[in-house]
N, C-alpha and C positions, 0 to 999 in steps of 0.2 A: 574661593579665596577671598578673604575680607581685605578691603583696602584700609590703610591706616587713616585715621581722622585727619582731615585737611586743616592746616593752620590758617586757612583763609575763610572769611565769611563773605558771602555774596548777597547783594541787595540791589533792587532797582534804583536807579538814579532819579533824583528830583531836581527841580530848579535850584534848590538850596546847595546842591553839590557842584554847580557849574564852575565856580572858582577853583575848587580843589581838582576837578576833572581837567581843567585847562592847564593847571600847574603840572599835573601828572603827565599829560600829553606832551608838554614842553620838555620834560625830563626823559621821555620814553621813545619818541618817534623822530624820524628824520625830517618830516614835513608836517606841520600842524594844519588842521582844518581851518577854514576862514572864520573870522569873528561871527558869533551868533549861530553857527551851524548846529552845535549841540543843543542849544535852546530850541531851535526849530525841530530837531529830532524828537525832543521830549513831547512836543505837541502833536506828533503824527500817530494815528491809531495803529498803523502797520509797523511802527518802529519800536524797538526795545533797546534800552541802554542800561547796562548793569555795571556796578562797581565791585571791586574786591578789596577787602580790608584784612590786614594781618592781625591775628589774635596775639595779644601781648604774652599770654601764657596759655598752655593747652586748655581748651574749654573756657578760657577767660574772655573778657570783653575785647572786641576788636579795637584797633587804633582808630583815631579819627581821620587819619590821612589815607586816602586810597592808594593801593599799590598796583592796581590793574583795572582795566575796563574792557568791555566788549559792546559793540554796537552792531545791530543787524535789523533787517527788515524781513517781514513775512508777508508776501503778496501771493495769494493763491497757493499753488503748490511749491513755490520757490522761496528759499531762504537766501537772502543776499547778505553775506557777512561783510560789513563795511569796515570794521576796525577792531583789532585786538591789540592792546598795548599793555606792557608789563614794565613797571619801574625797573631800571637796571639793577638795583640792589636786591630785587626779589626774583630775578631770573634764574633759570635752571633748577626750579623747585616744583615744577608741574602746574604752575598757575596758568600758563598759556593753554595747556591742555584742558584744564578745568573750565576756563572761560569758553573754549571751543565746545566742550561737552554741554555747557549751559545753553549756548546758542542753538546747538543741534536739538537738545531736548525740548527747549521752549518752542523752537520752530516746528518740531514734529507735533507737539501738543496743539499748535495752532493750525495744523493741516499741511505743513510743509513736508515735502518728501525728497527734495533735492537742494543741495547747497551750492551756491556759486560764490566765488571770491576772486579778487585780484591781489597779487602779492608781488612786491618788487623782485625782479629776477635775481638780484644780488643779495637778497635777504636769505642766506643759506639756512639759518636756524629755523626760520618760519617755513620755508619750503620743505625742509626735512620733516618738521613736525606734521605738516599737512600730508605729505606723502606716506609717512608712517601710519597715519589715520585713514589711509585709503583714498585720498584725493588724487584725481588724475588731471593732467593738463589737457584742457580742451581748446586752448587758444593762447594767443599772445597779442598784447596791445603794444605796438611799437611806439616808443616815445611817450608813454602814458603819463608819467610823472612830470609835472610842470617844473619842479624845482631843479631837476638835473637831466630830464629827457630819458630817464631809465625806462626800460620796457617793463610791462607787467605781465606776469604769467596768469592766465585765467584757469582756475582750478575748479573742479566740481566733484561732488560725491552724492550718490543716491542713498538716501536714508532708509528707503523701503527694504533694500537688500540687507542693510545692517540690522534692521529690526528683525528680519527673518533669521539671520545668523544668531542674534541674541536669544531668540526663542528656542532655537535648536540647541544652543549651548546650555540653556537653563534646564533642559530635559523635561520629562512629563511632570505635570502638576500632581503633587501627592495629596492635595487637599480636596 
């Protein structure tokens, strides 16, 4: 089954994107990262930061304003998903899943085989998305979020098993 073309274009963030990234974060999340954090992320070899831009027309050029981003680390076999944010006006259109796919694919390409993340216990939309994707709760961090003392659920997913399932679903190679 073919997936319809996505209305979003993804590209790696650069230092020139920081102002737009910070504005997106302010619109999209409950608590923003400290000043300078994303600039430091861009300088780390094990860190990746990607932006999503909506195409104005199908197949056309993307807008200049990002509507989502994902930030993650790949250290040895572990992928640490740090942040996924989607502009409220662009939610419920598959962008969060697309950003998660990107982090998993890039992480796997760099040798990662297991993803870990923390998510606010009360962020039902995100928790549902992760659980539908096969993430399991492996812990809880009590009072993790400094802005309101909310707990974080620690979720994890093994990508090696997913890669095996993908191969089985693809069937034998006809080539």
